[in-house]
Steps between C-alpha positions, in 0.01 A plus 500: 500500500579776251196669337559520124134526395537838323793371294311180413194699392712709262659188349159334459365812328787479253411143409731292716246224557484150358200280425421215741526215255381231742183699580430559131559132423244396762241749373545395137552132584811492284858392582735768634735441206220584254419818692866602516553436126194705401587789731853512356356507146268788590796689647720436194220614267471821699139427601600512867694818570527479878356352816386719784317483829144625533481707817239606748617857455355623829730259682810636328408865562395575140124494550404794278465409133447787259466500123623824347419609146777729376542754226871542440651842434519629145873418474429128562164473323631311197736282703348390834754218523761763583353572844378143547865389507543706817161435660542120486782525754266632770409210731161661575397465135340160452426539129512747213300480180500722192130548431265642239244771551521818702822401682837359395590290807328296768701446819410260779653623824539340843554721803455474875219755519352811342774723641772287340304501173466879509874541558578257219276682253655837585844350432395333175319804358804716567758248377321374188307817410159331481256748351190334648417206727176334601501251786272211582548338841423134551277449802532123506670245277313176438738348245858589413766331291228246410466403867165536678532682831285378783 
């Protein structure tokens, strides 16, 4: 059988997942129609933006999680959204936040290992003209996307 796991993973990361209404109905002890109606309302109200899979990142070869605090270059200081529009297209970037304090941005990155992370940071610093970065590497994740990891 054809192995399409990498393509599936990319689609799941982009939000191509759907809720399991029958499982939710059993857990809440409510009819499936009630669950479906309420989910649709939440989607229409914009409360639910997307559905995505929660991965065991080691098993999909993205086991290194690094948070990077970024000072943008002087030309982008007043408008960090300018470079964010480009950075969001990088599949290794799990999240980007504009933050207060000493830094302007907080990136959450997923890479295979420290070598891949190092290469990625060299590329990003050069391309986006970051003036300063400070990294914090996650040693172990115990809860992500509101899901406890066992």
